[in-house]
N, C-alpha and C positions, 0 to 999 in steps of 0.2 A: 207400065205406068201405074196401074192400080196398086201394085205392091209397095211402091214408094209412097202413095197416099196413105196406105195403112200404117207404114212405118212412121211417117210424119205425124199421123194422128196419135200413135202411141207415144212418140217422143213429146209431143205437145201436152198430152195428158200427164205424163210423168213429170215433165218440167213444171207444168202449172201446179201440180199437186205439191211439188217441193215448195213453191212460193206460197201456196195456200196454207200449208201446215208449218211454215217456218216461224210464224209468230208464236204458235203453241210450242213447237219443238225447241225454240231458243231458250225457253224457260227450263228445259231439261238437258238439252245438248248445246254445245257451242256451235257456231255457224259452220266451221270447217268440217266437223264430223257429220253434220246434217247434210252438207253438200256431198260428201263422200257416200253417204247412205243413198241419197237421191240418184247419184251417178251409177252406183251398183245396181239399184233397182231398175234404172233405165236400161242398163246393159243387159240385165237378166231378162227384160221384156223384149228387147230389140234383137239380141243375138239369135234366138231361135227363129225369128222371122227372116233374118238375113240368111241363116243357114238353110232354111226351107227354100228360099228363093235361089240361092247359088251353090248350095252344098256346103258342108262344113269346111272343106279345104278352101273353097272359094271365099267363104266368109272370113276365115283366118287370114287369107292373103289380102283381102280387101282392107281388113283392119291394119295389117302390116304396112300396106301402101300409104295409108293416111296417118301413120304413126306420128312422125315429127310435126307435120302441119296441124294435126288434130290436137296434139299435146300443147303446142304453142298457142293455138286458138283457145283451148280450154284454160290455159294459164292466164291469158290476157282477159278473157271474157268472164271467167268464173272464179278461179282461185284467188286472184288478187282482189277483186271486189268483195268476195265473201270474207277474206281475212281482215278487211277494213271495216266490217260491220261492228 
């Protein structure tokens, strides 16, 4: 249970940082690349935690299992709204 709390905290921090710096970042970058950068940074922070918790093969299989559902959720919740900014 504690591992999930840590991952949720890292996710919240990276997600919140994206929104915190988007006002400044939009002056330099468009919203879509800013979103991609935030997602890449969140993945870079969370994948090692997941790999430590379940092993690299377990982490990759967990990502594969959530592939289509996660992609659809990301499209609806993030990609479409950020392109409308």
